[in-house]
Backbone as a ProteinNet text record, in pm:
[ID]
protein_1_A
[PRIMARY]
MKLVFAVALVLLNALFSPIYSQDFEDFTIDKEVIIFLKKQFKDLKDFQLGIKVKNDDNQLYLDSIEYSSWFVGDFNDDGLNDLFVTGNQKKENVTYLIIAKEEADVFELVHVQPMIVEGDLNIPIIEETKNGPLIIYKQFATEQKLTTVKGREVKYPKIFSDYYKMGFIRKDTLVYKFNGIIEYNSMPSKIPLRYLQLHSYCQFGGCPDYIIKIDSSGRIIINNIKNTNSEPGIQKSTCELSVFLKLQQLLQYLKLDKLEMKFGDSSADKANALQIARQNSITYKIMDYQQGGTLGLELLYDYLNELQKNAVWE
[TERTIARY]
7021.8	7007.2	7103.9	7111.1	7202.5	7347.1	7380.5	7517	7551.3	7459.3	7481.4	7502.8	7420.2	7431.4	7566.8	7612.6	7741.7	7857	7851.3	7955.5	7958.4	7839.9	7831.3	7895.1	7871.7	7932	8084	8136.1	8281.4	8340.3	8274.3	8323.5	8320.2	8210	8199.5	8306.2	8329.9	8432	8570.2	8599.9	8730.2	8745.2	8631	8636	8660.3	8597	8600.9	8693.3	8752.7	8846.4	8973.9	9041.8	9168.2	9275.3	9369.7	9478.1	9588.3	9625.3	9727.7	9859.9	9963	10098.8	10113.2	10049.9	10067.7	9995.7	9922.3	9849.2	9917.9	10039.8	10109.9	10116.7	10131.7	10146	10018.5	9908	9783	9774.1	9866.3	9865.3	9889.3	9809.5	9825.8	9843.1	9792.9	9801.7	9851.8	9902.2	9957.1	9854.6	9730.8	9627.6	9612.6	9622.6	9611.1	9724.7	9844.2	9960.8	9943	9900.5	9881.5	9775.1	9664.1	9557.1	9610.1	9686.4	9743.7	9837.2	9929.1	10028.1	9961.8	9865.5	9802.1	9712.1	9662.3	9579.7	9664.6	9781.2	9863.2	9957.7	10003.1	10107.9	10068	10053.5	10017	10124.6	10249.9	10360.5	10362.9	10283.7	10285	10158	10089	9964.1	9985.4	10101.5	10128.3	10226.5	10248.6	10340.8	10275.5	10352.3	10305.7	10408	10361	10451.5	10519.3	10642.3	10712.5	10823.6	10930.7	11044.8	11018.5	11038.4	11024.6	11159.2	11161.3	11286.1	11300.5	11423.1	11451.5	11393.7	11393.6	11344.5	11294.3	11236.5	11177.7	11282.3	11405.2	11510.3	11540.2	11536.9	11556	11445.7	11323.7	11210.8	11228.3	11294.4	11321.7	11405.3	11499.1	11582.1	11497.1	11411.7	11325.2	11235.3	11185.3	11100.6	11180.7	11307.8	11390	11419.2	11423.2	11449.5	11319.4	11206.4	11073.8	11067.7	11101.5	11113.2	10978.4	10978.1	10858.6	10886.1	10791.6	10811.8	10775.1	10734.4	10709.6	10740.8	10774.1	10816.3	10775.2	10728.5	10688.6	10784.4	10839.5	10930.7	10963	11026.3	11063.8	11204.5	11214	11342.5	11418.8	11349.6	11418.3	11410.6	11375.8	11381.2	11302.2	11180.4	11096.5	10971.5	10965.5	10851.8	10733.8	10742.7	10635.6	10680.4	10589.4	10621	10624.7	10722.8	10736.9	10712.6	10701.3	10670.2	10776.8	10835	10937	10876.1	10884.1	10821.8	10918	10909.1	10983.7	10885.3	10899	10806.8	10860.3	10774.2	10814.7	10723.8	10786	10717.8	10782.1	10701.9	10752.2	10862.1	10836.6	10924.4	11057.9	11066.9	11189.4	11157.2	11248.1	11233.1	11275.5	11191.6	11219.5	11188.3	11250.5	11231.4	11205.5	11108.9	11074.8	11062.3	11092.2	11067.8	10968	10856.1	10754.4	10768.9	10815	10839.3	10711.3	10669.7	10549.3	10579	10479.2	10488.9	10387.6	10406.3	10314	10173.3	10165.6	10035.5	9968.9	9838.9	9765.1	9765.8	9783.2	9777.3	9889.5	10001.2	10117.5	10235.5	10299.3	10409	10517.3	10637.3	10748.3	10789	10792.4	10830.6	10978.8	11057.4	11202.9	11243	11308	11359.5	11485.3	11492	11604.9	11686.6	11814.1	11904.1	12047.8	12138.8	12279.1	12339.4	12454.7	12519	12559.5	12609.9	12652.6	12551.9	12496.3	12401.6	12461.3	12475.6	12534.1	12442.2	12471.7	12393.1	12254.1	12172.6	12037.2	11930.8	11971.3	11874.9	11920.2	11845.9	11881.4	11773.7	11814.8	11719.8	11747.5	11663.2	11677.6	11611.7	11683.9	11635	11648.8	11551.1	11555.5	11615	11712.4	11771	11737.5	11667.7	11629.8	11744.3	11778.9	11883.8	11830.5	11905.4	11862.7	11861.9	11934.6	11939.4	11845.6	11759.4	11665.1	11691.8	11602.6	11616.7	11731.2	11802.1	11902.9	11852.1	11890.5	11852.7	11973.7	11965.5	12073.9	12040.7	12117.1	12088.5	12184.4	12134	12217.8	12200.2	12313.5	12310.2	12365.3	12289.9	12322.8	12321.8	12388.8	12380.1	12316.6	12228.1	12158.4	12231.3	12345.6	12429.2	12574.2	12647.9	12791.3	12865.2	12951.9	13020.9	13171.8	13240.5	13386.2	13434.7	13530.3	13589.9	13741	13814.7	13961.2	14013.5	14092	14154.2	14304.1	14382.2	14528.5	14571.2	14503.4	14540.3	14487.4	14413	14358.9	14207.2	14149.5	14004.1	13953.1	13858	13798.5	13647	13578.7	13432.6	13383.7	13282.2	13225.2	13073.4	13005.8	13062.4	13124.8	13223.5	13297.5	13209	13125.5	13033.4	12901.2	12865.4	12744.2	12674.5	12543.3	12462.8	12389.7	12423.3	12353.1	12209.1	12185.6	12050	11955.2	12002.1	11918.5	11943.1	12044.4	12081.2	12108.3	12195	12229.8	12364.2	12439.7	12570.8	12581.6	12642.1	12653	12759.6	12726.6	12820.7	12866.6	12771	12808.6	12692	12725.1	12624	12647.6	12540.5	12546.5	12453.2	12500.4	12416.7	12383.2	12253.4	12205.8	12118.4	12101.9	12019.7	11960.1	11846.1	11785.4	11832.7	11914.4	11963.7	11981.1	11976.8	11998.1	11900.7	11778.7	11671.5	11702.7	11773.8	11803.2	11862.4	11882.2	11944.9	12096.2	12167.1	12312.3	12373.7	12501	12571.3	12582.3	12552.6	12556.7	12700.9	12722.3	12854	12838.7	12895.3	12881.1	12967.3	13068.6	13158.1	13182.5	13083.7	13103.4	13217.9	13285.1	13394	13339.2	13418.5	13382.6	13475.4	13564.6	13661.7	13596.8	13601.8	13540.8	13609.1	13538.8	13588	13692.6	13799.6	13895	13858	13838	13781.9	13730.8	13641.4	13590.3	13611.8	13664.4	13682.7	13636	13555.6	13506.3	13536.2	13604.8	13624	13538.4	13433.5	13342.3	13363.6	13383.3	13413.1	13388.2	13395.8	13391.1	13526.2	13579.4	13712.6	13715.2	13598.8	13593.1	13512.9	13490.1	13424.9	13273.7	13210.3	13065.9	12983.4	13021.8	12941.5	13004.7	12931.9	12986.9	13119.4	13214.2	13347.4	13367.8	13372.6	13386.6	13456	13509.1	13568.5	13498.6	13448.4	13384	13459.1	13483.8	13556.7	13483.3	13469.1	13403.4	13499.9	13524.9	13621.1	13550.6	13628.1	13577.3	13477.8	13470	13376	13250.2	13243.4	13127.3	13139.2	13257.9	13278	13293.8	13231.2	13231	13299.5	13386.3	13445.6	13418.1	13366.3	13344.6	13416.9	13488.6	13557.8	13485.1	13404.9	13334.1	13431.2	13475.6	13578.3	13515.9	13415.9	13346.9	13217.9	13130	13004.1	12910.4	12923.5	12832.9	12727.1	12626.1	12521.1	12568.1	12683.8	12739	12856.4	12891	13007.4	13134	13231.7	13357.4	13422.5	13483.5	13549.2	13513.4	13563.5	13547.5	13433	13350.2	13242.2	13251.4	13197.9	13206.5	13069.3	13053.3	12929.7	12959.4	12856.8	12869.8	12748.9	12775.1	12666	12587.8	12456.4	12378.8	12424	12418.2	12468.8	12400.4	12268.4	12195.3	12235.6	12257.5	12299.3	12439.5	12528.6	12666.6	12674.4	12593.8	12593.3	12547.5	12446.6	12399.6	12506.7	12578.1	12688.1	12796.3	12831.2	12930.7	12887.9	12761.2	12710.7	12718.7	12683.1	12690.7	12834.7	12926.4	13067.3	13125.5	13083.7	13132.9	13075.4	12956.4	12892.8	12940.6	12991.6	13036.8	13134.4	13113.8	13202.5	13323.1	13435.2	13557.9	13660.5	13682.3	13766.2	13915.1	13948.5	14088.8	14113.7	14240.3	14275.5	14262.5	14287.2	14270.7	14180.1	14075	13978.3	13945.3	13917.8	13879.2	13755.8	13657.3	13534.3	13508.2	13456.9	13418.5	13533.3	13503	13597.9	13661.2	13793.3	13863.8	13844.3	13785.2	13758.4	13623.5	13547.5	13417.5	13435.8	13337.5	13346.5	13332.9	13225.9	13197.8	13293.9	13350.2	13445.8	13427	13442.7	13441.9	13569	13648.2	13767.8	13736.2	13732.2	13685.5	13795.3	13808	13897.6	13817.3	13831.9	13769	13880.5	13910.9	14019.5	13960	14010.7	13962.6	14068.8	14028.1	14117.2	14221.8	14228.7	14337.6	14446.3	14443.8	14543.8	14528.3	14421.2	14395.1	14309.1	14351.9	14278.2	14242	14115	14067.4	14057.5	14114.1	14110.3	14032.6	13927.2	13836.5	13823.5	13847.8	13826.5	13705.3	13600.1	13472.1	13429.4	13442.1	13405.5	13259.2	13187.6	13046.2	12960	13005.6	12934.6	12891.8	12984.7	12954.1	13014.8	13033.6	13102.1	13015.6	12953.8	12871.2	12741.5	12645.2	12520.1	12546	12641.3	12675.8	12731.9	12816.6	12871.7	12762.6	12667.8	12556.5	12477.1	12452.5	12382.4	12462	12594.9	12680.9	12674.1	12680.6	12673.1	12539.3	12430.9	12298.7	12294.4	12353.8	12354.7	12433.1	12547.6	12629.8	12560.3	12487.9	12413	12306.1	12233.7	12130.9	12193.2	12308.7	12378.5	12416.2	12465.3	12502	12381.2	12268.1	12147.4	12094.5	12103	12041.2	12135.3	12264.1	12360.8	12344.3	12376.6	12379.1	12524.4	12553.8	12692.1	12731.3	12856.9	12910.9	13024.7
6986.5	7089.5	7064.9	6935.3	6900.1	6926.4	6899.4	6921.9	7069.6	7154.6	7299.8	7348.9	7298.5	7338.2	7296.7	7176.5	7126.6	7210.4	7244.9	7328.9	7465.5	7519.4	7650.1	7646.5	7538	7524.3	7520.3	7448	7439.1	7576.3	7653	7785.9	7880.3	7875.3	7960.8	7925.2	7796.9	7752.4	7800.2	7794	7839.8	7989.7	8062.3	8207.8	8258.3	8193	8245.4	8168.5	8061.4	7986.8	8066.3	8055.1	8124.8	8072.8	8159.9	8122.4	8055.4	7933.9	7860.9	7869.4	7812.1	7825.6	7781.5	7669.5	7617.6	7701.7	7807.2	7892	8027.2	8045.5	8171.7	8207.1	8106	8130.8	8188.8	8184.9	8241.6	8392.3	8449.1	8594.2	8665.5	8766.7	8842.9	8992.2	9043.6	9186.8	9209.1	9331.6	9364.9	9347.6	9381.4	9377.3	9237.4	9135.2	8997.2	8963.6	9012.8	8987.7	9056.1	9183	9259.2	9195	9153.3	9088.7	8963.5	8884.3	8762	8794.1	8889.6	8922.8	8971.6	9061.6	9120.2	9019.9	8923.5	8819.9	8719.4	8686.2	8579.7	8627.1	8753.6	8798.8	8929.3	8923.3	9042.6	9150.3	9107.3	9203.4	9282.8	9241.2	9309.1	9389.8	9428.9	9503.8	9638.3	9700	9830.9	9820.5	9699.6	9677.6	9719.6	9792.3	9832.6	9789.7	9731.6	9688.7	9808	9786.2	9889.1	9954.4	9990.3	10056.7	10206.4	10263.1	10407.9	10471.3	10553.4	10612.8	10755.3	10808.2	10942	11051.5	11027.6	11131.2	11067.6	11149.4	11099.9	11039.9	11090	11036.9	10890.3	10857.3	10717.3	10629.7	10683.4	10607.8	10579.4	10671.2	10648.7	10522.6	10500.3	10379.9	10254.8	10255.6	10139.9	10113.8	10221.3	10205.9	10149.1	10191.5	10148.2	9998.6	9941	9796.9	9718	9789.2	9727.5	9650	9720	9655.5	9605.6	9481.9	9423.5	9400.1	9435.9	9426.4	9289.7	9195.9	9059.9	8957.3	8837.5	8731.1	8597.2	8508.2	8374.3	8271.2	8185	8080.7	7984.4	7874.5	7773	7803.8	7872.2	7918.1	7809.8	7709.5	7607.5	7467.9	7461.1	7336.2	7222.7	7256.1	7153	7124.4	7183.4	7159.4	7250.4	7338.7	7433.5	7574.2	7652.7	7791	7875.2	7964.6	8059	8199.8	8295.7	8433.7	8528.1	8607.9	8707	8845.7	8929.6	9062.4	9170	9287.6	9405	9519.1	9591.7	9702.2	9794.2	9881.2	9972.2	9953.9	9965.3	9942	10031.6	10111.1	10204.9	10293.9	10342.4	10436.8	10375.5	10243.3	10176.5	10073.9	10060.4	9955.5	9822.2	9721.6	9589.7	9481.8	9366.6	9254.7	9126.8	9048.8	8923.4	8810.5	8690.5	8568.3	8485.3	8451.1	8369.3	8226.9	8138.1	7998.8	7917.7	7848	7764.9	7633.5	7581.2	7452.2	7355	7227.4	7125.8	7145.8	7190.2	7210.3	7335	7325.5	7440	7554.4	7675.6	7797	7806.3	7738.7	7746	7798.4	7906	7970.5	8013.4	8031.6	8084.8	8219.7	8321.7	8456.2	8478.1	8503.7	8519.2	8659.9	8732.3	8865.9	8851	8924.4	8914	9042.3	9028.6	9144	9093.6	9152.4	9110.1	9152.5	9097.1	9130.1	9277.4	9328.7	9468.6	9546.8	9652.4	9738.9	9878.6	9929.4	10061.6	10144.4	10274.4	10360.9	10385.9	10454.3	10487.5	10439.6	10353.1	10295.5	10153.7	10055.9	9916	9848.2	9780.4	9723.3	9574	9487.5	9343.2	9300.8	9222.7	9176.7	9024.6	8958.7	8813.2	8773.9	8683.6	8628.1	8479.2	8439	8298.5	8219	8106.8	8018.9	7875.5	7787.3	7647	7578.9	7638.5	7582.3	7653.2	7740	7810.8	7960.1	8037	8183.1	8229.5	8332.4	8400.4	8539.7	8589.3	8723.9	8814.5	8904.3	8999.4	9129.2	9161.1	9276.2	9389.4	9487.4	9598.9	9718.6	9781.2	9893	10019.1	10128.7	10255.4	10369.6	10478.6	10605.4	10708	10791.2	10888.9	11022.7	11031.2	11151.2	11109.4	11188.7	11165.3	11267.9	11218.4	11307.6	11297.1	11400.8	11398.9	11334.8	11245	11183	11178.3	11159.7	11159.1	11016.6	10975.1	10843.1	10861	10820	10832.9	10975.7	11071.5	11211.4	11278.9	11205.6	11264	11266.1	11373.7	11382.1	11303.3	11215.8	11137.2	11141.2	11117.3	11115.2	10975.1	10971.5	10843.2	10852.2	10756.4	10643.6	10688.4	10612	10648.6	10644	10539.5	10525.8	10590.7	10698.7	10773.6	10820.4	10802.2	10847.2	10975.2	11084.7	11210.6	11204.5	11120.6	11110.1	11044.1	10934.2	10863.5	10910.8	10997.1	11047.7	10933.2	10841.4	10729.9	10671.3	10627.9	10569.6	10431	10341.1	10201	10185.6	10112	10087.7	9942.1	9848.7	9708.7	9619.5	9493.1	9394.1	9267.1	9214.4	9087.8	8988.6	8866.5	8761	8661.5	8649.4	8566.9	8453.4	8351.3	8236.7	8179	8112.1	8045.1	7900.2	7868.9	7731.8	7707.8	7581.8	7544.6	7618	7635.7	7700.7	7845.5	7913.2	8053.9	8120.4	8251.2	8328	8322.7	8290.2	8274.5	8331.5	8370	8418.1	8305.4	8336.9	8236.8	8197.2	8067.9	8015.3	7932.5	7982.4	7913.1	7787.4	7777.9	7661.4	7609.9	7542.3	7486.7	7386.2	7377.5	7281.1	7138.8	7046.2	6904	6828.3	6904.4	6842.2	6814.5	6690.9	6657.8	6731.1	6737.5	6803.3	6716.8	6781.5	6713.5	6743.6	6872.6	6909.3	7053.4	7082.3	7218.1	7251.1	7370.4	7412.3	7556.2	7578.5	7713	7745.5	7857.7	7910.3	8035.6	8028.7	8141.4	8198.7	8330.9	8392.7	8542.7	8607.4	8753.5	8803	8903.4	8952.9	9016	9067.7	9133.9	9052	8925.8	8834	8848.9	8751.7	8762	8663.5	8635.4	8544.4	8404.7	8304.3	8167.9	8160.6	8093.4	8074.7	7924.2	7880.7	7737	7713.4	7592.5	7548.6	7419.7	7417.1	7296.6	7251.5	7121.3	7066	6942.8	6936	6823.2	6766.5	6634.3	6575.1	6514.6	6448.4	6397.2	6282.8	6225.1	6115.5	6162.6	6293	6345.9	6339.4	6304.5	6304.2	6448.4	6479.2	6615.5	6617.8	6715.7	6742.3	6888.4	6913	7051.1	7074.2	7184.9	7225.1	7346.7	7324	7433.6	7503.5	7621.7	7691.7	7767.7	7852.5	7924.1	7987.3	8020.7	8091.3	8013.6	7882.6	7802.2	7737.9	7677.5	7609.8	7476.2	7429.8	7302.7	7327.2	7224.6	7233	7250.1	7328.2	7341.8	7206.3	7191.4	7066	7016.6	6898.4	6842.1	6741.7	6752.9	6658.1	6608.8	6488.1	6429.4	6382.2	6378.5	6328.9	6290.1	6243	6207.3	6259	6320.5	6370.1	6253.8	6270.1	6178	6194.4	6086.8	6089.6	6197.4	6208.9	6307.7	6449.6	6473.2	6605.3	6637.3	6537.7	6559.2	6585.3	6514.9	6535.9	6677.4	6727.7	6864.6	6966.2	6938.8	7026.7	7027.8	6910.1	6899.9	6983.2	6971.2	7043.1	7193.9	7239.6	7382.7	7431.3	7356.3	7395.9	7398.4	7305.2	7302.4	7417.3	7465.2	7572.8	7711.5	7723.3	7853.5	7917.5	8045	8116.2	8167.5	8099.2	8133.7	8182.4	8312.9	8372.6	8369.6	8366.6	8369.9	8265.8	8227.6	8132.1	8194.5	8324.4	8395	8514.9	8524.7	8632.9	8692.8	8822.3	8891.7	8975	8966	9043.3	9122	9242.8	9323	9400	9468.5	9553.2	9472.7	9469.5	9388.1	9438.7	9558	9609.2	9561	9489.5	9437.6	9330.8	9318.1	9221.9	9077.8	9049	8913.4	8874.4	8752.9	8707.6	8558.8	8523.6	8383.6	8356.4	8261.5	8219.1	8083.2	8079.5	7960.8	7903	7771.1	7700.4	7595.1	7594.7	7492.8	7424.8	7301.5	7227.3	7120.9	7117.2	7018.7	6912	6803	6687.5	6704.1	6821.1	6851	6932.6	6931.4	6999.9	7151.4	7204	7347.8	7379.4	7481.1	7524	7671.5	7701	7839.6	7888.1	8005.4	8064	8195.3	8202	8317.1	8377.4	8508.1	8582	8671.2	8642.7	8710.1	8780.4	8915.3	8993.5	9037	9016.6	9056.3	8985.1	8870.4	8790.5	8877.5	8957.4	9047.2	9002.2	8871.1	8819.4	8808.1	8694.2	8670.2	8601.8	8601.5	8530.4	8380.9	8328.8	8187.9	8152.5	8239	8214.5	8220.4	8312.8	8320	8189.6	8134.8	8006.5	7895.8	7899.4	7798.4	7807.4	7929.8	7946	7893.5	7926.1	7877.6	7724.8	7667.2	7521	7457	7516	7461.4	7476.2	7587.1	7605	7497.4	7469.9	7365.8	7228.4	7207.3	7079.2	7057.9	7164.6	7153.8	7122	7188.1	7167.9	7025.5	6968.7	6838.6	6719.6	6747.1	6637.5	6567.9	6439.6	6363.3	6360.8	6440.7	6457.9	6353.4	6312.5	6215.9	6279.9
8539.8	8641.9	8759.1	8801.4	8909.8	8871.2	8743.1	8694.9	8699.2	8655.1	8656.1	8798.5	8891.2	9031.6	9090.6	9055.6	9105.5	9053.3	8924.1	8864.3	8931.1	8959	9024.2	9162.6	9235.7	9368.4	9360.8	9263.1	9244.8	9215.7	9128.5	9092.4	9211.6	9289	9406.8	9509.8	9526	9620.7	9579.3	9450.6	9399.8	9416.6	9402.3	9408	9549.3	9647.8	9783.7	9877.6	9830.2	9914.6	9933.2	10050.4	10070.9	9977	9943.6	9852.6	9932.8	9895.5	9968	9892.7	9954	9902.7	9758.3	9720.9	9586.3	9480.8	9523.4	9429.9	9407.8	9456.6	9435.5	9287	9203.4	9060.1	8998.5	9072.1	9021.7	9044.1	9122.9	9142.5	9009.8	8981.2	8856.9	8881.6	8994.4	9022.5	9165.2	9189.9	9321.4	9433.4	9405.9	9510	9568.1	9484.6	9532.3	9628.4	9596.7	9682.2	9817.5	9816.1	9939.3	10028.1	9968.4	10045.8	10114.9	10042.3	10099.4	10215.5	10195.9	10298.4	10426.5	10412.9	10531.3	10602.5	10529	10590.9	10668	10613.2	10671.3	10780.6	10774.6	10865.6	10934.5	11066.4	11143	11132.4	11122.6	11116.7	10986.3	10887.5	10757.6	10733	10840	10824.8	10755.6	10778.7	10717.5	10600.7	10550.5	10438.5	10307.1	10224.8	10092.2	9987.8	9879.8	9773.3	9707.7	9661.3	9585.5	9664.6	9595.1	9657.3	9664.6	9781.8	9798.2	9763.9	9659.2	9611.2	9662.8	9652.2	9703.2	9614.3	9483	9391.5	9262.1	9176.5	9051.6	8958.7	8965.9	8878.6	8911.9	9041.1	9080.9	9023.4	9022	8969	8820.9	8749.9	8607.6	8588.1	8680.8	8671.7	8690.5	8791.7	8815.8	8695.7	8634.9	8516.3	8399.5	8389.1	8275.5	8280	8400.4	8411.8	8432.6	8421.6	8438.5	8569.8	8677	8808.2	8858.8	8906.8	8967.9	9115.9	9200.6	9345.2	9402.2	9318.1	9366.8	9258.7	9305.6	9214.6	9274.8	9190.1	9233.6	9174.5	9258	9211.6	9324.4	9290.8	9389.6	9440.1	9554.2	9605.4	9681.9	9733.2	9813.1	9752.1	9624.8	9548	9614.5	9660.9	9721.9	9639	9518.5	9431.5	9455.7	9557.2	9586.6	9550.4	9494.6	9463.3	9590	9597.7	9707.8	9654.6	9745.3	9706.7	9760.1	9670.9	9706.2	9689	9793.2	9785.1	9834.5	9772.3	9815.6	9833.8	9943.6	9967.8	10074.4	10125.6	10231.8	10352.7	10468.3	10594.8	10699.4	10765.9	10866.6	10807.9	10685.7	10615	10573.7	10573.1	10528.6	10421.5	10323.6	10223.2	10284.2	10267	10324.3	10221.2	10238.7	10146.2	10225.4	10177.6	10244.8	10143	10190.7	10114.4	10193.6	10129.8	10195.3	10144	10231.9	10195.8	10215.3	10110.6	10117.5	10189	10256.8	10324.7	10264.4	10293.3	10243.1	10298.7	10426.1	10488.2	10431	10407.2	10354.2	10455	10403.1	10484.6	10588.1	10563	10651.6	10571.2	10621.1	10549.1	10647.7	10595.9	10675.6	10617	10702.3	10659.3	10688.6	10584.2	10598	10555.3	10644.9	10611.4	10526.6	10416.4	10323.2	10328	10362.1	10365.9	10373.9	10297.1	10307	10439.7	10472.3	10598.3	10603.3	10491.4	10484.6	10401.9	10460.7	10390	10383.1	10261	10240.3	10151.3	10144.5	10057.8	10112.6	10033.1	10076.9	9978.9	9884	9790.4	9756	9804.9	9783.1	9700.7	9593.3	9498.3	9480.9	9538.2	9516.2	9385.7	9307.6	9177.7	9172.3	9114	9101.9	8967	8972.5	8849.7	8844.4	8740.9	8727.3	8664.8	8726.3	8675.2	8671.4	8608.4	8599.4	8736	8831.8	8966.8	9063.6	9009.7	9094.9	9097.7	9160.7	9163	9253	9206.5	9287.3	9321	9438.4	9481	9462.1	9365.3	9338.4	9410.6	9512.4	9598.2	9562	9485.5	9441	9534.3	9567.5	9661.3	9594.8	9612.1	9547.3	9649	9611.5	9684.7	9592	9644.7	9560.3	9554	9621.6	9613.3	9596.2	9519.8	9504.9	9589.4	9676.9	9769.1	9752.5	9799.8	9801.1	9930.3	9919.5	10036.6	10017.9	10124.9	10118.6	10130.8	10032.4	10032.4	10012.1	10112.8	10108	10075.3	10139.1	10123.7	9998.3	9917.1	9793.8	9798.6	9744.5	9736.9	9616.7	9640.3	9532	9546.9	9437.1	9439.7	9475.6	9562.7	9604.5	9603.4	9541.3	9467.1	9335	9291.3	9171.1	9048	9038.6	8925.4	8962.9	8894	8928.6	8802	8798.8	8685.2	8723	8656.3	8681.7	8632.1	8531.2	8475.5	8576	8638.2	8735.6	8878.6	8897.5	9029.2	9127.8	9084	9171.3	9130.4	9230.3	9204.6	9263.6	9188.3	9231	9339.1	9446.5	9556.1	9560.1	9567.8	9578.8	9537	9513.3	9477	9558.1	9615.5	9688.4	9620.6	9602.9	9545.5	9655.4	9683	9793.5	9741.6	9824.6	9787.6	9915.7	9902.4	10017.9	10020.9	10122.7	10141.5	10290.8	10330	10470.1	10563.2	10514.6	10592.2	10627.7	10539.9	10564	10441.3	10450.9	10343.7	10362.3	10255	10260.8	10133.4	10141.4	10022.6	9920.3	9795.5	9688.2	9658.4	9642.3	9606.9	9479.6	9369.8	9241.4	9233	9320	9318	9460.2	9519.1	9653.6	9654.9	9768.2	9782.1	9784.4	9732.9	9739.9	9834.7	9900	9990.1	10125.8	10174.5	10304.2	10420.1	10529.9	10650.6	10721.6	10767.7	10856.9	11001.3	11029.7	11159.9	11154.8	11246.5	11268	11414.4	11440.8	11580	11596.3	11699.9	11730.6	11876.2	11897	12032.2	12043.1	12123.3	12141.9	12281.7	12289.6	12419.1	12412.9	12528.7	12536.7	12586.8	12520	12554.9	12693.3	12737.4	12867.5	12968.9	12936.4	13028.9	13031.6	13100.3	13120.1	13040.2	12916.6	12833.9	12833.4	12784.4	12781.3	12705.5	12766.5	12707.6	12689.7	12563.8	12538.8	12404.6	12389.3	12262.9	12221.2	12099.6	12047.8	11922.9	11913.8	11799.6	11747.4	11614.1	11548.8	11446	11452.3	11359.3	11237.9	11152.8	11025.2	11040.9	11160.1	11185.2	11257.9	11285.1	11356.2	11506.8	11557.4	11702.4	11751	11864.5	11917.7	12053.6	12071.4	12202.4	12235.7	12355.5	12397.7	12529.7	12536.1	12658	12714.4	12817.8	12883.8	12978.2	12939.1	13015.9	13132.9	13103.1	13211.7	13158.5	13251.8	13223.4	13131.4	13126.4	13044.3	13134.3	13072.1	13148.8	13205.8	13160	13207.2	13301.3	13374.9	13463.2	13378.9	13428.7	13354.5	13331.8	13214.3	13182.9	13044.3	13012.2	12877.3	12874	12769.4	12745.2	12601.4	12577.9	12444.2	12397.7	12264.8	12205.4	12060.7	11991.2	11849.8	11773.1	11658.1	11573	11513.4	11505.5	11423.6	11278.8	11201.1	11064.1	10980.9	10990.9	10911	10949.1	11078.2	11126.5	11076.9	11082.9	11040.2	10889.8	10810.1	10665.1	10630.9	10702.8	10679.2	10716.2	10825.4	10865.8	10759	10706.2	10598.7	10478	10439.3	10322.1	10342.3	10462.5	10492.1	10486.5	10545.3	10546.2	10405.1	10320.6	10182.8	10100.3	10138.8	10062.5	10106	10228.1	10277	10178.9	10154.3	10062.5	10141.1	10127.1	10198.5	10096.9	10092.6	9988.5	10021.7	10151.6	10192.2	10300.9	10316.6	10421.6	10560	10568.4	10695.7	10673.6	10755.7	10740.8	10876.9	10875.3	10998.1	10968.8	11057.5	11042.9	11170.7	11154.6	11269.5	11330.6	11440.2	11511.8	11624.9	11627.2	11726.9	11869.8	11885.1	12019.6	12073.1	11990.5	12033.6	12140.7	12226.9	12337	12287.4	12213.8	12167.3	12055.5	12065.3	11963.9	11935.8	11809	11766.5	11686.8	11732.7	11659.3	11597.6	11465.3	11394.1	11306	11307.9	11216.5	11141	11008.6	10924.9	10847	10882.5	10817.3	10725.9	10602.7	10506.2	10482.5	10422	10408.2	10298.7	10237.9	10144.8	10213.6	10348.1	10432.1	10432.9	10377.4	10381.3	10503.2	10579.5	10698.3	10685.9	10702.3	10701.6	10845.8	10872	11005.6	10999	11079	11073.5	11212.4	11221.6	11346.5	11325	11399	11376.6	11505.1	11505.2	11622.6	11614.3	11721.7	11731.6	11628.9	11583.4	11483.6	11365.5	11317.1	11206	11076.1	11059.4	10942	10819	10800.2	10682	10724.9	10633.8	10660.5	10678	10599.8	10610.1	10746.6	10801.2	10934.4	11040.9	11024.9	11120.2	11120.7	11000.9	10992.4	11061.3	11043.3	11105.2	11257.3	11312.4	11457.9	11511.2	11440.5	11482.6	11480.6	11377.1	11363	11476.9	11510	11618.5	11753.8	11773.1	11898.4	11914.2	11804.5	11809.2	11832.8	11771	11787.8	11934.8	12000.2	12141.9	12229.3	12199.3	12280.6	12268.6	12148.6	12123.1	12142.9	12161.2	12176.5	12311.9	12313.8	12439.5	12486.9	12590.1	12633.7	12738.2	12730	12826.5	12905.9
[MASK]
++++++++++++++++++++++++++++++++++++++++++++++++++++++++++++++++++++++++++++++++++++++++++++++++++++++++++++++++++++++++++++++++++++++++++++++++++++++++++++++++++++++++++++++++++++++++++++++++++++++++++++++++++++++++++++++++++++++++++++++++++++++++++++++++++++++++++++++++++++++++++++++++++++++++++++++++++++++++++

């Protein structure tokens, strides 16, 4: 009798206990996912699973690929299952990654979106690989229009399905690394850093104007030119080894397609002039206006800001 009572208590406890991060794999239906999201995150009270499409023909495409609006997998390679969801909120399609933590009932909500968003129908799809899940973000337009290119009228998007009423525009492959969403790089560099230099300023004045340089040994020099929290002039510091190694890893993972790159509108006020020099004598020069470059560059700027705040300057 005591054994039966004990078993009953265990079953009741399992039934009514809250679902924690390591139990994501137990989700079987949409309702379980929605209950979890609305319980854990106040910002998702009006979130509904599923992509809202423009017309029934678009829905045929989603049905043809057996689209699922949620996925469970280990996105950050920490041994814990995470939850990826796509839905609509405030009349917009949105995507989130819920990162599990070691502590019970503790999660990190990460908004997932590529740097460039085009078209009016965006469909994130998960691709499972031996190195973990990838987020394939496909962007479509639901109408084909005539546009002028070099004086000639052409149809855009060029690839368009009349059956599904949608045309392919672009595809972005994203991954969760370095505590954020970044462009996937299938072949990260293995070349060590020679130096990194960032000149951050506003073309029309007003914002902090400074140059920060980090060499191959982790030594930091910052030149506070004007409008910074520090007195104008040069200050020096040294990265902690663990911090410098993480910076090296991020720089090696950044997807750098050309030696010279420009992002954004050159008439924008905010500007970042970045140089990444590697020990094979190759230097990448990036001009990034209004910080509109890549997700990877945004992560780098955030990392450098934190490094400045935590450094012991001399």
